N, C-alpha and C positions, 0 to 999 in steps of 0.2 A: 505493499499498499501506500508505505514510505517513496517509491519508485516508480509510484504513477500517479499519485501529489505533484512529484518534482519535474517528470516529464509530461502533465500533460501542463503545466505552468509555463512552459518552456514554447511546446508545440503553437498554445495561445496564443501566445502573444506574437511569437514571428507570422501569426496568420492577422494579427492589427495593422490597421488601415490608416496612417496619418491622418493628423486634420492639422490646421493650423492655427498658430495662437489664439486664445478667443478673452485672455483679456480677465478672465471667470477670477471663481476662487482663489485664493494667493496663494501660488502656486512653490512658496515655500516653504507652509504649513502646508500641503500636500507631498511636499518633497522627504518632509523631516514624519509625516503619516509612514510614509511608502519607509522608508529609512527601519524603524522598526518595527515594523509588521516581517521586510525582509530576516531583520536581525529574530526578532522570532520566529519564525519558519525554521531558520538554519540552527537556531539552538534545538530543536524539536529531531531536525534531521541527527544534530549530532551525536542525539542525544541516545538514540537508536544505535549508532558506531560505535556508542560506545560503549554501549552492553553486548554489541556484539564483537567488541573483542574484549570484553569480559572486567570492564574496567567503567563500565555505568549500573546505577540503581535506581531508575529513578526515568520511568517514558509515561508519565502523564501529562502530556502535552499539549500548545494553545495552537495547533493547525485548525484554520479556518473560525477562532477564534478572535483573530489579529484585529478586528473593529474596534478592540478594547482599547487598540494604543491611542483613538481618538480620545479616549475620556483620560487619558491616561499626556498628553500632548493638550487638553484644555481645563486640565483641574490644575492647579498651584502645585508646584511643590511642594508647602509647606502647608497643604491637606492632608491631616491625617487619614491613611486609608490601607484597611482591612481587603485583603482580596482572596479569592478562593486559589486552586489550582490552574486555571487556565486564563492566566492575565501576567502573560509570556510580553504581549504586544507594550498593555499596559507600562509594565517595569520598565521596559523600552525606550520607549518612549519619555516617559519622566527622567530616565538616568542621563536623555540626549538634554536635558534643561540645566541639569547641574554638574558642576568641572568637578575631577576629582573621583570620579568612582570609574569603578571600569565593568561593566556591567556581561559582557558576554565573558570573559572570566571569571565572573564570579558568578553566573550560571552553573557553568559550569566545575565550578570548584562543587557547587551541591550538587549536581548530577551527579557529580565520582565519589561522594562524602568523603573528600578532602577537609583537614584539617584545619586548612589553611582558609576556608570558605569565609566569606568574613560575616555573615547573620548568626550560622546555626552552629559554627564550629566544624561541621561535618557530623552532626547528629541527624539531620535532614533537608530534602530538598524543600525549602521553601520560597517563596518570593518576600524580602522584604531587608532593609536598610534604613537604621537611622539617622544617614542624612538626606533622604529620599523620604523622610517622614511615612513611609511602609511596616508597620506593625505585621510584623509573623507571624501565617495563621496555620493552621493542621485544616483550617475550613472544612471540617468532616461532616457535611448538610448540615451546613448552614449554621453552626456552632458555635461563630463570630459574629454574628449577626445581634442576640443580645446587647452586647459588647458594645458593639457599632451604635447602635440605639443609644446605650447608654453614654458613649463615649460625646454624642451628639447633644444630647441632654446635658451629659455636664458644660459641653464648651457654651451650648447659649443659656445656661440659667446660672452657674455657678463659679466658674471661671474666674470669676473677681477675688473667689475663697481662697483660692489655692496662692502660695507661699510667690510663685511664680507664675505668670502665664506660657506655659507651653505654645499656643499656637495664637493666631493674632485672631482678634477683636471675629475678623467674619471668614474664618476659616468655613470649611464645606468636611465635615465626614463621607469618604467614599468608600462606598465596601459593596461589593459583586457573591453575586453567587449563577447556581445556573436553574434552569426551568423548575427541574426534576426536583429537587432539590426545596422551591419555593413548597413543596407540599408538605414539606415535612412539618411535625407541630412546631419544633424550634423557631422556624423563618413564620410558619402561622404567630406565635404568640410575640415574636418581635413586633410584628408587621403591625400586629393589636395594638404593643405599647407604642409604637410608634402614630397611630392615628389616635389611639387617649391622649397624651399627650399632647395632641397639637386641640382635638377637643378642647383641650381645658386654657388652648393659650396657649400654654408652653411653646419658647422658640424652639425647632428642631431642626439645624441645619444639617440634613443626611441626603446624600444621594447615596438610594440603591439600585445597583444594574444590575440589572438580569438576563444573562445573558443566555440566550434562546437557540439551543441546537435541533431542538426537535424530539431529544431521547434523551431518560435516565441508563447508563451503561447501555443496556438491550431496551429496555420498555419506553416504546415512546407517550410522546404526552399529545392527548388530544387533542386534533386542529380545534383552533379558538378558544384551547382554555387557558391560557394563558393572557392573551386580552382580555376573555368575563374576569377570570381570576381577579387581576389588577387592575382593572381600571375601578372595581366598584370598591374599592378601598378609600373610606369616609375620609375626607382631612387629608390626603395622598394625590399627592397632581402624580398626574404617568403622562407618560412622553413615551414615544415610540420611534424608537432609526430601525424600521423597517429595511434599508438601502444601504449596502453596503460602498457604494459610489462615493465617494469621497468631498464632493462637496454636500450630498444632504446629507450624511454620515457626519460630519464639522457642523453641517446647522442644524440638526437635532443635539445631537453631545452639546453642542454648546448653548442648545435655548433649556437644557434639564440643567448643567452647570447653573448660569444665568437665573433661573427660577429658585435652584435652591439657597444660591447662597445669597441673592439679596431680598428672597421673601421669608429666609429664615424656618420654612418649611420642608418636612421631606417629599420628596419627588422618586418615584421609581422609572428609571430608564429603560428600558423593553428593545434590548437588545438582540435586533438578526443574528444570527451565529450558523456556521453549519460547523462537524466535528470528522477530521479527516485522522487518518491514521487508529483511530483505535478509543476504546474509554481509556486502554493504558495496552502498554508492549504487549503483555498476552491474552487481548483481548482479538479474538477473531472475527470480527463483524458478517463474514460471510456464513455464520452460523446463523444470523436472526434477521439481518440486511440483502434484498437479493443486488445482485451484479446493476442493474438496471438504475436501481434507489440512490448506490454507491455512486458511478456517472455520474448520474442527476448532479449530485450536489457540487461534483468536480467543475459544475461553471459558476457555480454560487461561489467560488475563492473568492476571499476578500483582497487577495495580493493584486488577483486580476482585473477583479473589478477598479483597485488603482491604478495598475499600469495601463488599462484600458482609456482610464479617462486621462494620465500625463501623456500617453502616444497620438489620442482623439483631441484633443487641445493644444498640440501642437509644443509642448512645453517638454518633454522628451522626446526621441527616436524611437527603435524598435532595439536598434545598436545599446543604445544611452538603457534601454528599460533593460539588458537581457545583461549589460556591463557589468551596472547597478548590482542586478543580483547576484553574477558568478564572484562576484568582488563581496559583497557579503559572505557567500558561500568560505572562500576563500582564506579570509579574517577569522572566521567562526571554527574553519577545522586546522587550520594549523595550532589557533588557541586548545583545540580537542582533543592534539594529538601534544600539546605540551603541560598539559595536565594529569596526564598517566607518568606514575610514578610519586605525584604527590602524596605526600604521609598520611595517614588513616589514623584516627584517634587508636592506640594501641593498649590501650587500661584501664578498668573499671573505674579508680581516683580522674582519670581523663573523661570519662564519658558523662560522669555523677557531678561533675565538681560547681557546674549551675545551680545545683540543686541542693548540693549540702554546702555550701560556706563554714568553713569555721566560727566558732560565737568566739571574736577577739576583745570583744567589748568587755571594759571593767564595768565593777560591780555598777548595779544603778545604784543614785544617789537620792536618799532619802524623799518620800513622796512630797510634792508642793503640798501646804496648809491650799486646802480648798475656799473659793470663795463665799462657800455656804457652807459651815461646816455642822454635820450630822451632829446631833445630841445622843446622847447615852447609846445603850450596844443593841447594836442593828442586827438584823435578821439577814439571810445569802441575798434575794430580792433587794434591801436594802442598799447594801456597803456593793451591790451594783450600780444598782441608781445613782449613787455617789458620787463611784467611779465614772462614770461615765460622763455624767455632769462637772466631772473633772477635766477628765478629756476633750472635752467639747468646750469648757472652757480656756483651757490650755493649748488649745490647738485648736484656731480658726479656722484653719483647712477639716477640721474633721468632720462630718454628717451623717447620721444615725437614718438608718432609712428601713422600711419591710412593711409590712401588712398590719396595720391598726398601730403601730408603734408611738403615733403624735397623738392627734389629738385622744384614743383612747387613753393613752400611756401603757399599752400593752395587755395581754390576756392577764398579764397575771401581775399588773403594774409597775414589774418593772424600770420601763419607762416613761414612768406618769411625772409629767409638771417639765419634761424636758421643753417637747415642745414650745411649752408655755413660755420657757426659758428665754430659750432660746431660737425661736422663732421657727416655721413653715418650712424655710428655705433648709436650715439646716438639719431637721427633727422631720424624717422624711416618709406621709402615707405614699406607699406605692396600689398600685393593682394587685388583684388576687394570684398574682403569678411566679411562680420562686423560679423559674430562669429569670424573669426579667427585674426583678429582685438581684438574683447576683449580677445578670447583666451589667445591669446600672452602677453597682459597687466598681464588676471591669472597668467599664471608662471612665467612672471617674477617677478613679485611682491613675488609669492613662492620663488623664489631667491633672495629674499633682493635687488632689483630694486624699485625704485617708477617710475610705468608707468602714462605717459599721451596722454593716446591713443584718439583720434578724432576718431568721428561716423561722415559723411560727412554733414551729412541733418539728422533730427530728425525721417525724415519716414520714413529711413532708417535701425534704431535701432529697426523698431519690425522684422526682419527680423534675432535680435539676442536676442532679449530681455530675453530669458532663460539665457543668460551670465552673466549677471545681476541679474536676479530674481531666476534662479536655481541654478546657483554657486556661484556668487561672494557674494553676500550678503549670503546667508545659510551659508556658510563656520564659521562663527564663531556661529551662532544658530548650527550646527552637529557636533563643536570639541569643544564646550562649551567656548569658545576665544580661544584654544590652537594652532590656526592656526588664517590668516587675512589675508585681499587681499589689502593692501594699496594702494590707486588707485583713481586718479583724470582722470573721465570721460570728454572732452567737447564734447557738442555738438551741432553746429548753428541749428538754431532752430528757430520756430516760423512764425507767416505771417507779410502783409504791405510790402513784396519788394515789389519797382517798379518797371514794367517792367521785371521783370520774376516768375511768377506765377503757378500755378497750385498747386495741394494736394503738390505732395512728397516735392516741395522744400519752401511750406508754409505749411508747419504742425502745428496744433495751439492747439496739444492735449499732455496734461504730466499727465492723469492719468498713466498707466502705470510704471511710475516713483515714483509716490505719493505714489502708490498700495505695495511696496518693503519693508516689513519689514529693516528696521536700514540703510537702502539709504539714503544719504546725498544731498539735492537738492539742489540749486540756480539757481537764476536768474539775474545777471550785469544788468542793463539797464543803467547806467551812466558812463563816463570814470574812474571819483572816484573811483567808487564802486570797479570793475574788478578786479584790484591789489589788493583788499582787502581780494576780497571776494578768489580766486584764491590761495590767498597766506592761506587764511585761511582753504581754501579746501586740501592743501596740508597740513597742519601741523598737521589735524584731521588725514589724512593717515597716516601720519609720525608716531603722536602720540600713539594714537588710534587703527591705523589699520584699519580708516572707510573706505567704497568705497563709493565716491564724486562726483555725476553729476553738472556738470556745462553747464546749459543751455543757449547758445548766440543768443539776439536777432538780426537777420542779419538785419534786416532793421534799428537796430541802429548801424550796425559796421562802417560806415562812415558818420552817421550825425554829424552837427557840428553846427547849430546852434537848437532855441529852435521856438522860436516867431517871429522873423523876419532872412531875408539872413543879415549874418552876424556878430551878437550876438554872437554866437561864445558859448551859454549857452552848444551846447551837448558836447565841450571837454575841459579835465579837463588836468592839468601841471600833471605829473609824480610823485608821492609818494608824495599828497597834505595831507598824512593824514587819518584820522580817524578811527572809530573802525570797525571790522569787524564783530561783534555780535550784530543781532538783525537788527529791521525794522531801515529802515532809514527816515524822514519826510522833507519835504520837504514846506518852509512858516509857519506861525503861528497863524493862522487863525483859532476861535474857532465857525465859525457857520457849518460847516459842515468839516466830514473827511471821505475825500476817499483813502482805501486803495487799491493798488496796486500794479502790477509788470508790469516787459519788457515793452513792448510797453504802456500800459496801461499810462505808468508815466508821458513821456514827452506829450499823449493823456490827459489826467487828467489835470496837468499842461497848459496845454494853454485852458482847458474850464473853466477851473479856476479864468485864466485870466480874462474871457467874463464874468465872475461871478462878480467877482473884479468892474467892470466897472457897475455894479448892485449894488452893496450895499453888497455884499455878499465874507466875506473873508474864506477863505475854505484852510483847512492843508491835502496838500499831502503825504501819509504813503508809503514808498516802500518799500514791506515785504521784498524783497531781496534773503529771505531762505525760501522755499514751501516743503520741509521734512524735518525734520518736522516744524510744521509751527510754530511760535515764540509766542503761543499763553498768555504768560505771560505777554510780552511787547505790544499785540496786545488789550488784554482787558483791558491792564490799559491806553493805547493813547483814547480807545475807551471810554471809562470812564469821559473823559471830555467833551464827546462831547454826543449834546442830538440827530445828527440825523450820520449814518455812511453810504453812498453809499460803497457798492463792485464796483469797476469795471474789471471784469475779462474778457481776451481775448483767453478762451480757452473755451470751449462749454459748452452750460449748464446744461445737464447731466455728473457728470464727471468728471467733470471742478474745477479748482480751488476756484474756489468763493464758491460751497454745501461747502468745509473743512471749510471757512475764516468763513461764517452767523454760521455753526454750533456750531464753538465752541466758538463763540461770544455768542451764545444762552448760551450756557450751562452753560456757567463764572459768568450768569443773568445781559447781559445785557440788558438793561429799555428803550433803547431811541429807535427811531426810526433807522428802517435797510430795505434796498433795495439791489438789484442788478444789475448790468448790465450784459450780459454773450454773446458768440458769439452764431449762432446757431447751434444744433446739427446736422452739416453739412461737408461734405469734404470740402475744399476752392475751387472754380472753378477758371480757369483762365479768366485774364485782369481784367478790369471795375468789372462786376457781383461780385469778392469776397466781393465788399461793403455792396452786399445784405446780407450775414453771419457772416459777420464781424463787433464788435463793431467799431462804428463811435465817433469820436469826440463829434454828433451833439447829437444820445444817451446818452452820459455823462452828455453835455451841458442839454440837455431834462429831463432827472433824476433826476439829483441834482436843478434844477428846480421844478422842484414837489415837491422836498422834504422840500426847504426850501419856499418854499411856495409863491417864486419871489423878497423875501425880505428878504433883511442883520437880523441875531439875532433871 
C-alpha cells in the first residue's frame, strides 16, 4: 500500500495540466502547507522502511490526514495543542514556523524509540514539544478531550490565578480526534461539558478538530452520522472543511480558528480526510475493504489536491512539484538512515526515571498559622476542612472543585464554608461527571494552577480512572518529565459507614490506584494526621509535579471517641505537629506489631487494648502512605518484632495487604507473619456488610493465635 500511495501521487502529478498565475490565495502560504504535508507523508513512508529494517516500532501514520497541516499553519505556535496520533501534518507545519527545532529528526527518533527523542526520551512515539506548545498525548480513544476542555476553561476563566500566565490571553486550545472516537463516552462527556460551560456564559476558547476518514480501524462510520452528530451541539459552533483543495481548506480552517479565538467559544471543525496505509502497519485493509474503495480514496489524496492547485494556478510546474516531493523524500530518508544505531533506553532505572523522582526536599517547615485558627479538638472532617482553607489561603492559585463541594459544602460537610470564604471561582461546583472533574483538574494543572478535585465516592472513580491512569500519571512518562500534572485528588471512600451502606458508598478497593505508576496515594485515619498528609501532597504536587490521591475514610469523618464515649481520642487540636513522612506508630508494645491503615487503625487499637488486658503488649503501625509503600520504614519497624499481623480492610485478592506481606518477605523478615483481610466481595447493604469486612473480633482472634494467648 505504501508503494501504491507513492506511485499514484507521482503518476497523477505527471498528468496535471499547467495553468497561468491567478493571483488568488497567498502562494507562500499554500507552499508552506504543501511542504508540511510532504514532510508528514515521507515520514510515514520512512516509518514503514524503518520497521522493515527492524529499527522502527511505530507505524500509525498520518497519510491521508495531511489536511490537518492547515490547522498547524493557521493557529499560533503559542496556542496549546493536545493532538491525536495522526497529526504529522500539524506538527510539521507548526515546527516550520518556529526556529530551533528539527522536526524530521525528532519524529524519526520517536519512531525508532531512541533515547535522544526530545519529547518522550524513547518511551513512546508521541507528537509533542514544549517550544511548540504541543502537549504530548497518548490519545487513546479521546481520553485527552476532558483535559483539553479543562485547559480551555482554565485559560478562559482562571488564568489570572496562576503565578504566571503560561499562554497569552487570547490563546486557543487546539485538540483533535478521529471520527470513530467521537462516539466514545469520553468524547461525548467532554463535548457535553463544553456545551454546558458555554451555556453558563463562561469563556471556552477551544478548537476541536474532528478528522473524519470514515473508518474506525475496520468499522465504517455511517454516511451523514458525523454531520448530524456534530451540528446539534448546543453552544458549540460547527465549521465544515469538506475539501482538501488548499484555498478552500485554508479558508474553512481560518474561519474556525478565528471564531474560537475572537468569540472565546468552542468550535467543532469537521475536517474531511482519508486514511492511507491502513490503521497501522499490521492492518491489512483488503480484509475489510474492496480494491475499488481503496483506489477511489487515492483520488482524494490531500497532497494531490495541493499539488494540483499549485500547478493549475501556475504557481509551480509539474517538475517543480515532483522535485519538491523527491527532495523531501531524500531529506527524510537520509535522516531515517542516520537514526539507525541511536542508543535506546537500556535499564529499568532509565525507563522509570520520570515517574519516580527521588525525594530530596528538606523536612517541611512547621505549619503556617491559619488566618482562621479553629479552636478545640477537631474531627477528621474538621481538620481536612481547616487544611483546605489554609491551602486556599496560602496558595492563591489553588482551586477546589467537584460535585457539590461549593454551595452544599460537600456530602459530608468537609468543604463547608470554603465557597463563601474564597468564592465560586476557587471553590467550583462541577457537573455530575467524574471524567470532566478530573479533566478540568488536568487542564487547570497545565495552566499553572494547583487543582484539588474531589471525587464524591471511591466507587465513582471507576467511571473515570483512565483520567488518572492514562492521562494524569502518564504525562510525565511520555514527556520525559517536561510536562507534569500537579494535583491533589480527594476521594471519600472505604467502608464501615453506619446507617448508609451498599457498595457505591462503601467501596473498599484501592487496587486501581495502587496500580498506577508514579501516583502517590495516602489514607489519613486520625485527625492529627490529615493536615500533615494533605500538606505533604500539596508540596509533592507543587515541587515535583506529582499526581497525589488522598482517600479519606468516610466512617471516621465525624468520629470523636476510640474506646469509650466521651474519651475524645479520635480528635486532635489543629496543627499539633508531627512529621508527614513515613508511617506513624501508636503504642510501644513489643509482643506484636499490627500493620494497618484507614479504618483498620482504630479497630486495631481497640483490639490491642483487649490484648493488653490479657498481658499482650502490641504496637499499631499506621502506614498512612499506600503508594508507594514506605517499605524501608516498614521493614525497620518489623525487624524489632517477632510477630507481624497485617490488618487490611481492602479485599483479600488485590488488596493492600498483599503488597505489605510481599514487601516484608522480600526484605528478609523472618518472624511470624499473618494477615486478615476483607472478603473478595462487594459490600452489601445493612448489617450483612459485617460478613465480608474485617471486624475487630477477627483482628483479636488473629492476634491471639499469633501470640499464643500470652505475652512475650
